[in-house]
C-alpha positions as CSV (number, residue, x, y, z in Angstrom):
1,M,5.5,-9.4,-14.0
2,Q,5.2,-9.7,-17.8
3,E,6.1,-13.4,-17.9
4,L,4.7,-14.8,-14.6
5,L,1.9,-12.7,-13.4
6,I,0.0,-11.3,-16.4
7,P,-0.6,-14.8,-17.8
8,K,-1.9,-16.0,-14.4
9,L,-4.2,-13.0,-13.8
10,P,-7.8,-14.6,-13.7
11,T,-10.2,-12.9,-16.0
12,D,-12.5,-12.2,-13.0
13,A,-9.8,-10.9,-10.7
14,A,-9.5,-7.2,-9.8
15,A,-5.7,-7.6,-9.6
16,L,-2.9,-10.1,-8.8
17,I,0.0,-9.2,-6.5
18,A,2.9,-11.5,-5.5
19,F,5.5,-11.1,-2.9
20,T,8.9,-12.6,-2.5
21,N,11.9,-12.7,-0.2
22,E,14.3,-11.9,-3.0
23,D,15.4,-8.3,-3.9
24,L,13.8,-6.7,-6.9
25,F,15.8,-5.0,-9.6
26,P,13.5,-3.5,-12.3
27,D,16.6,-3.1,-14.6
28,E,20.3,-3.3,-14.4
29,S,20.8,0.5,-13.9
30,M,18.6,0.6,-10.8
31,N,19.3,-0.3,-7.2
32,F,16.7,-2.6,-5.5
33,V,13.0,-1.5,-5.2
34,F,10.6,-2.5,-2.4
35,G,7.9,-3.3,-5.0
36,Q,6.8,-2.6,-8.5
37,A,3.4,-2.7,-10.2
38,S,1.9,-2.1,-13.5
39,L,-0.4,1.0,-13.8
40,V,-2.4,-0.7,-16.6
41,E,-2.0,-4.5,-16.3
42,R,-3.3,-4.9,-12.8
43,V,-0.4,-6.9,-11.6
44,G,2.4,-6.2,-9.1
45,V,5.0,-7.6,-6.8
46,W,6.7,-6.6,-3.6
47,S,9.8,-7.8,-1.7
48,M,9.9,-8.5,1.9
49,N,13.7,-9.0,1.8
50,R,14.7,-5.6,3.2
51,L,11.6,-5.0,5.4
52,H,12.5,-6.9,8.4
53,D,13.5,-5.5,11.7
54,K,14.4,-8.4,14.1
55,R,14.0,-6.1,17.1
56,D,10.6,-4.8,16.2
57,P,7.9,-7.1,14.6
58,R,5.5,-4.2,14.5
59,K,7.7,-2.4,12.2
60,L,7.9,-5.3,9.8
61,L,4.1,-5.5,9.8
62,L,3.7,-1.7,9.1
63,R,6.3,-1.8,6.4
64,T,4.7,-4.7,4.7
65,L,1.3,-3.2,4.8
66,K,2.6,0.2,3.4
67,V,4.4,-1.5,0.5
68,G,1.4,-3.7,-0.2
69,V,-1.0,-0.8,-0.1
70,H,1.3,1.3,-2.3
71,E,1.8,-1.4,-4.9
72,T,-1.9,-2.3,-4.9
73,G,-2.7,1.4,-5.6
74,H,-0.4,1.3,-8.6
75,M,-2.3,-1.7,-9.9
76,F,-5.4,0.5,-9.8
77,S,-3.6,3.3,-11.8
78,I,-2.8,5.4,-8.8
79,Q,0.6,7.1,-9.5
80,H,3.0,8.5,-6.9
81,C,1.7,11.3,-4.7
82,T,3.9,14.3,-4.9
83,K,1.6,16.8,-3.1
84,Y,1.4,15.3,0.4
85,V,3.0,12.8,2.8
86,C,1.0,9.8,1.7
87,V,1.3,6.0,1.4
88,F,1.4,6.6,-2.3
89,S,4.5,8.8,-2.1
90,G,7.6,7.2,-3.5
91,S,10.1,5.6,-1.0
92,N,13.7,5.0,-1.6
93,N,14.8,3.6,1.7
94,L,13.4,2.2,5.0
95,E,13.6,5.5,6.8
96,E,11.2,7.0,4.1
97,T,8.9,4.1,4.4
98,D,8.8,4.3,8.2
99,W,8.1,8.0,8.1
100,Q,5.2,7.7,5.7
101,P,1.7,7.0,7.0
102,L,-0.2,3.8,6.4
103,D,-3.0,5.8,4.8
104,A,-3.5,7.9,1.7
105,C,-3.7,11.7,1.8
106,P,-7.2,13.2,1.3
107,E,-6.7,13.5,-2.4
108,C,-5.5,9.9,-2.9
109,A,-8.1,8.5,-0.5
110,A,-10.8,10.1,-2.8
111,K,-9.2,8.3,-5.7
112,V,-9.2,4.9,-3.8
113,C,-12.9,5.5,-2.9
114,W,-13.8,6.4,-6.5
115,I,-11.9,3.4,-7.9
116,T,-13.4,1.0,-5.4
117,D,-16.8,2.6,-5.3
118,C,-16.7,2.6,-1.4
119,D,-18.0,5.1,1.2
120,P,-15.1,6.9,2.9
121,A,-16.6,6.4,6.4
122,E,-17.0,2.6,5.7
123,R,-13.4,2.4,4.4
124,F,-12.1,4.1,7.6
125,A,-14.3,1.9,9.8
126,K,-12.8,-1.2,8.1
127,L,-9.3,0.1,8.4
128,E,-9.8,0.9,12.0
129,K,-11.0,-2.6,12.7
130,L,-8.1,-4.2,10.8
131,T,-5.5,-2.2,12.5
132,R,-7.0,-2.8,16.0
133,K,-7.0,-6.6,15.2
134,F,-3.2,-6.5,14.5
135,G,-2.4,-4.2,17.6
136,L,-1.6,-1.1,15.6
137,S,-3.4,1.2,18.1
138,D,-1.9,4.5,16.9
139,E,-3.1,3.8,13.3
140,A,-6.5,2.6,14.6
141,E,-7.0,5.7,16.5
142,L,-6.2,7.8,13.5
143,F,-8.6,5.8,11.3
144,E,-11.3,6.3,13.9
145,R,-10.8,10.1,13.9
146,K,-11.0,10.1,10.2
147,R,-14.1,7.9,10.2
148,V,-15.8,10.4,12.6
149,A,-14.7,13.3,10.6
150,V,-16.2,12.1,7.3
151,A,-19.3,10.6,8.9
152,D,-20.4,14.1,9.7
153,Q,-20.2,15.2,6.0
């Protein structure tokens, strides 16, 4: 990230994220990580190497989205969520990644809306549309319920 991404970050970019098919090892003492991002430099990277499931392309899509959302959150200074089951919770293996939701908990969702200056109902509407487009009907229904819930506020 230091050598490749920070120098390539355009001055007018919100962030720069890269992905690779190679494993990521932040340092020699660590096992692989799914991704890594800077909390202050607005750059990050994630690896698709261990996300595949040849039997279930839907699982690959969900894993990819979860890691991408998680690392993007870090690039906007969102730290790991330790209060709730959340897309911003840490994940040490695929089972944990699969178990976590695609969305942020209410506290982290509020952070996302504050950072991006977006309306929560509008955010959920866009997420609902995106997940429907990619055939993620369970996630789309959840985003629809969330949209309806916050629209009444």
